C-alpha positions in Angstrom: 113.4 108.7 -50.8 116.2 107.3 -48.6 114.3 108.4 -45.5 111.1 106.8 -46.6 112.9 103.5 -47.3 114.4 103.5 -43.8 111.0 104.0 -42.2 109.5 101.2 -44.2 112.3 98.8 -43.3 111.9 99.7 -39.6 108.2 98.8 -39.7 109.0 95.5 -41.2 111.7 94.6 -38.7 111.0 91.5 -36.5 110.3 93.2 -33.1 107.5 95.2 -34.5 106.3 93.0 -37.3 105.8 89.8 -35.3 102.8 90.9 -33.0 101.1 92.4 -36.0 101.5 89.3 -38.1 100.2 87.1 -35.2 97.2 89.2 -34.7 96.3 89.1 -38.4 96.8 85.4 -38.5 94.5 84.8 -35.5 91.8 87.0 -37.1 92.2 85.0 -40.4 91.9 81.6 -38.5 95.3 80.5 -39.6 96.4 79.9 -35.9 94.4 77.5 -33.7 94.1 77.8 -29.8 92.0 76.4 -26.8 89.6 78.8 -25.1 88.6 77.9 -21.5 85.8 79.5 -19.6 84.4 79.0 -16.0 81.0 80.0 -14.6 82.5 80.8 -11.2 85.9 81.9 -10.0 85.3 81.0 -6.3 83.7 77.8 -4.9 82.8 77.3 -1.3 83.0 73.7 -0.2 81.9 71.9 3.0 84.2 69.5 4.8 83.1 66.0 4.0 81.1 66.9 0.9 82.0 67.3 -2.8 83.1 70.3 -4.9 83.0 70.6 -8.7 85.5 72.8 -10.3 83.6 73.5 -13.5 85.2 74.7 -16.7 84.5 74.5 -20.4 86.9 74.7 -23.4 86.5 75.2 -27.1 88.9 74.1 -29.9 88.8 73.7 -33.7 90.5 70.3 -33.3 88.6 67.1 -32.9 91.5 65.4 -31.1 91.3 64.5 -27.4 92.7 67.3 -25.2 95.5 66.8 -22.6 94.1 68.1 -19.3 96.3 68.9 -16.3 95.1 70.2 -12.9 97.5 71.7 -10.3 97.1 73.1 -6.8 99.2 76.2 -6.4 101.5 76.1 -3.4 105.0 77.4 -2.9 105.8 74.4 -5.1 102.8 73.5 -7.4 101.3 70.1 -6.7 99.9 68.0 -9.6 96.5 66.8 -8.8 95.7 64.8 -11.9 96.7 64.6 -15.6 94.7 62.9 -18.3 94.0 62.5 -22.0 90.4 63.2 -22.3 88.8 61.4 -19.3 91.6 58.7 -19.0 93.9 59.5 -16.1 97.6 59.2 -16.9 100.0 57.9 -14.3 99.4 57.3 -10.6 97.5 59.7 -8.4 98.8 61.0 -5.1 97.7 59.2 -2.0 95.8 62.3 -0.9 93.6 62.1 -4.0 93.1 58.4 -4.6 89.4 57.5 -5.1 88.4 61.2 -4.7 89.2 62.5 -8.2 87.1 62.5 -11.4 87.7 64.2 -14.8 84.8 65.1 -17.2 84.9 65.6 -21.0 84.7 69.3 -20.8 87.8 69.4 -18.5 85.9 69.9 -15.2 87.3 68.4 -12.0 85.2 66.7 -9.2 86.7 66.3 -5.7 84.8 64.2 -3.2 85.1 63.9 0.6 86.7 67.3 0.9 89.4 67.9 3.5 90.6 71.1 5.0 93.9 70.6 3.1 92.0 70.7 -0.2 91.5 74.4 0.1 93.5 76.6 -2.3 93.8 77.9 -5.8 93.5 75.3 -8.6 94.9 75.9 -12.1 93.8 73.9 -15.2 95.8 73.6 -18.5 94.2 72.2 -21.6 96.2 71.6 -24.8 95.7 69.8 -28.1 98.6 68.5 -30.2 97.5 70.2 -33.4 97.0 73.5 -31.7 99.8 76.0 -31.1 98.5 77.7 -27.9 97.4 76.1 -24.6 94.4 77.4 -22.6 94.7 78.1 -18.8 92.2 78.9 -16.1 92.3 79.3 -12.3 89.6 78.6 -9.7 89.7 79.2 -5.9 88.3 76.6 -3.6 87.5 77.1 0.1 86.6 74.3 2.6 84.8 75.1 5.8 83.0 73.5 8.7 79.4 74.6 9.4 78.6 76.9 12.3 76.9 75.4 15.3 74.2 77.2 17.2 75.8 80.1 19.2 74.8 81.3 22.6 75.4 84.5 24.5 77.2 84.1 27.9 76.7 86.7 30.6 78.2 87.0 34.1 74.8 88.1 35.3 71.5 88.9 33.7 71.2 92.0 35.9 73.4 95.1 36.1 73.4 98.3 38.1 72.9 101.6 36.4 76.2 103.6 35.8 78.3 100.5 36.3 81.8 100.8 34.9 81.3 98.1 32.3 79.3 95.0 31.4 80.5 92.2 29.1 78.6 89.9 26.7 80.4 87.0 25.0 79.1 85.2 21.9 80.2 81.5 21.9 79.9 78.5 19.7 81.5 75.1 19.5 82.1 74.3 15.8 82.6 76.4 12.7 85.5 77.9 10.7 86.0 81.5 9.6 83.2 82.9 11.8 82.1 86.5 11.6 80.1 87.9 14.5 77.2 90.4 14.4 75.4 91.7 17.5 71.7 92.5 17.6 69.8 94.7 20.0 66.1 94.2 19.9 66.5 92.3 16.7 68.4 95.0 14.9 72.2 95.5 14.4 73.9 97.7 16.9 74.2 101.4 16.1 77.5 103.2 16.4 78.0 104.2 20.0 81.2 105.2 21.8 80.0 103.2 24.9 79.7 100.0 22.9 83.1 98.3 22.4 83.8 95.2 20.3 86.8 93.0 20.4 89.0 92.7 17.3 87.1 89.6 16.2 83.7 91.2 17.4 83.1 88.1 19.5 82.9 90.1 22.8 80.6 93.1 23.3 81.5 95.5 26.2 79.0 98.1 27.4 80.8 100.9 29.3 79.0 103.2 31.8 75.7 101.3 31.7 72.6 103.3 31.3 68.9 102.5 31.6 68.6 102.6 27.8 70.8 99.5 27.8 68.0 97.5 29.3 66.9 95.4 26.3 67.1 92.0 24.5 70.4 91.1 22.9 71.5 88.3 20.5 74.4 87.4 18.3 74.7 86.1 14.8 77.6 84.0 13.5 78.2 83.1 9.9 80.8 81.7 7.6 80.9 81.1 3.8 78.7 78.0 4.0 76.4 78.5 7.1 74.8 80.9 9.5 73.6 80.7 13.2 71.7 82.9 15.5 71.7 82.7 19.3 68.6 82.7 21.6 67.7 86.2 22.8 69.0 87.3 26.2 67.2 89.9 28.4 69.5 92.3 30.2 67.9 94.1 33.2 69.3 97.4 34.4 68.5 98.5 38.0 68.5 102.1 39.1 70.8 103.3 41.9 67.9 104.2 44.2 66.7 100.6 44.1 70.1 99.5 45.2 70.1 101.9 48.2 66.9 100.2 49.4 68.4 96.8 49.1 71.6 97.9 50.8 69.7 99.5 53.7 67.7 96.3 54.2 70.9 94.3 54.0 72.5 96.6 56.6 69.8 95.9 59.1 70.1 92.2 58.5 73.9 92.5 59.0 73.4 94.3 62.3 71.0 91.6 63.6 73.5 89.0 62.6 76.3 90.8 64.5 74.2 91.1 67.6 73.3 87.4 67.4 77.0 86.5 67.0 77.9 88.6 70.1 75.2 86.9 72.1 76.6 83.5 71.1 80.0 84.4 72.6 78.7 84.2 76.2 78.5 80.4 76.4 82.3 80.4 75.8 82.7 81.6 79.4 80.7 78.7 80.6 82.9 76.4 78.7 85.9 78.1 80.4 84.4 77.5 83.8 83.6 73.9 82.9 87.3 73.4 81.9 88.4 74.9 85.3 86.0 72.7 87.2 87.3 69.7 85.3 90.9 70.6 86.0 90.1 71.0 89.8 88.3 67.6 89.8 91.3 66.1 88.2 93.5 67.6 91.0 91.1 66.2 93.6 91.2 62.7 92.0 95.0 62.9 92.0 95.1 63.9 95.7 92.7 61.0 96.5 94.9 58.6 94.7 97.9 59.8 96.7 96.0 59.4 99.9 95.0 55.9 99.0 98.6 55.0 98.2 99.7 56.5 101.6 96.9 54.5 103.4 98.0 51.3 101.7 101.6 52.0 102.7 100.5 52.7 106.3 98.4 49.5 106.4 101.3 47.4 105.2 103.6 49.0 107.8 101.0 48.3 110.6 100.7 44.6 109.6 104.6 44.3 109.6 104.7 45.9 113.1 102.0 43.5 114.4 103.9 40.5 113.1 107.1 41.8 114.9 106.3 42.1 118.6 109.9 43.0 119.4 109.5 46.3 117.6 106.3 47.0 119.5 108.1 46.2 122.8 111.0 48.4 121.9 108.7 51.3 121.0 106.8 50.8 124.2 110.1 50.6 126.1 111.1 53.8 124.6 107.9 55.5 125.6 107.9 54.2 129.1 111.5 54.6 129.9 110.8 56.6 133.1 108.3 54.0 134.3 110.9 51.2 133.9 113.5 53.2 135.8 111.1 53.6 138.7 110.3 49.9 138.7 114.0 49.0 138.6 114.7 51.1 141.7 111.8 49.4 143.5 113.1 46.0 142.6 116.6 46.8 143.9 115.3 48.0 147.2 113.2 44.8 147.5 116.2 42.6 146.8 118.2 44.3 149.6 115.4 43.8 152.1 114.2 40.3 151.0 115.3 36.9 152.4 118.7 35.3 151.4 117.0 32.6 149.5 116.1 35.0 146.7 119.7 35.9 146.2 121.0 32.4 146.4 118.8 31.0 143.7 120.8 30.8 140.5 117.9 30.1 138.2 115.9 33.1 139.1 116.7 36.8 139.2 114.6 39.7 139.8 112.3 40.9 137.0 113.7 44.3 136.4 117.3 43.1 136.0 116.2 40.4 133.6 114.3 43.1 131.7 117.3 45.3 131.6 119.4 42.5 130.3 116.9 41.7 127.6 116.8 45.3 126.6 120.6 45.4 126.4 120.5 42.3 124.3 117.9 43.7 121.9 119.5 47.1 121.5 120.9 46.3 118.1 117.4 45.3 116.9 116.2 48.6 118.1 118.6 50.4 116.0 117.8 48.3 112.9 114.1 49.0 113.4 114.8 52.6 113.8 116.7 52.7 110.6 113.8 51.0 108.8 111.4 53.4 110.2 113.4 56.3 108.8 113.2 54.6 105.3 109.4 54.1 105.4 107.3 56.5 103.3 105.7 59.5 105.0 102.5 59.0 106.9 99.5 61.1 107.4 98.8 62.5 110.9 95.7 60.3 111.4 97.5 57.1 110.5 100.4 57.9 112.8 98.1 58.5 115.7 96.4 55.1 115.2 99.8 53.4 115.1 100.9 55.0 118.3 97.7 53.9 120.0 98.2 50.3 118.9 101.9 50.4 120.1 100.9 51.9 123.4 98.2 49.3 123.9 100.6 46.5 123.1 103.2 48.0 125.5 100.8 48.3 128.4 99.7 44.7 127.9 103.3 43.4 128.1 104.1 45.6 131.2 101.1 44.2 132.9 102.3 40.6 132.3 105.7 41.4 133.8 104.1 43.0 136.8 101.9 40.0 137.4 105.0 37.7 137.2 107.0 39.7 139.7 104.0 39.8 142.1 103.7 36.0 142.0 107.4 35.6 142.8 107.1 37.9 145.7 104.2 36.0 147.1 106.1 32.8 146.7 
């Protein structure tokens, strides 16, 4: 009896008795609660459009429910709170003019942003009820996929090439998934076909003739799908390449021969440059000769203007002739009449000439010094100058001889 009493008291203890009592009360309808249902657990929204987070609740109470929507983050963000459809408090700036609550508790968000993506939780409670209903809905926001295109480095490839790459590209779209098609069908498993981690790039290793086909790529995300235009990949055999290379080798040989032939005119250019340099040297020599000729002409004019210099030069050249004439004049003075010696105003020609020469000896030295300072003359010009000087000297000697002959006759 005592053991049976202990077992019965253990069953009726609070830890075990409370759940059983609650379950019995719920089945009997003594406790009221809110039941929330949702047709979908995941909603895909498009950026810029609207999304309806649809729910439905049931309750035995006719009072208006208190509805609260939250966006689950590290710290939950309250989106809206209302009594029935009447919003309580102020909305966040992110949700102003974009939120609407319906009678059944559903939430409408307009003009979706990428930041609206996440998990939303709704809580509905009624004051007369003991339990509050809860429900969660996931919302995704995406941008539609733009038309993709396949990018190739070249539309042709050589058989047995090491690798060949195809790239599937698009401008817009979020969360893309890539699928490659060959001849309109998905690619079969092949160890030669390699895909990048995101399957955006297809690499064909060790290209075979069987790879010559039409390729395309398909991109899709939760809200859209796009397919590229088909691209034809042409594979050439190695034998065809050999023909192309042989033809190209002949063309290359012809090009080399032509280039070698074109090198010959460079020698002509070298000869032209040598001729030009020689002509420049000739022009320089001609200029030097002209300068020398001008110097000689100026010197000749200065000599013509200074007859004393001509006389001195003549006197130097005909020194022996003058000595002979002086000896003749001395002998004539010894044999002549006394009247010649007694005349004070006249003296024989040769002595007067010797006195004049003695008087002009300093001038001779100065002219000689000037002649040493003059620039060098060409042989032709020096000969002409000597001829002029000699001619002038002869003329002056002739005049002196005529004067002496007249004195003798007198």
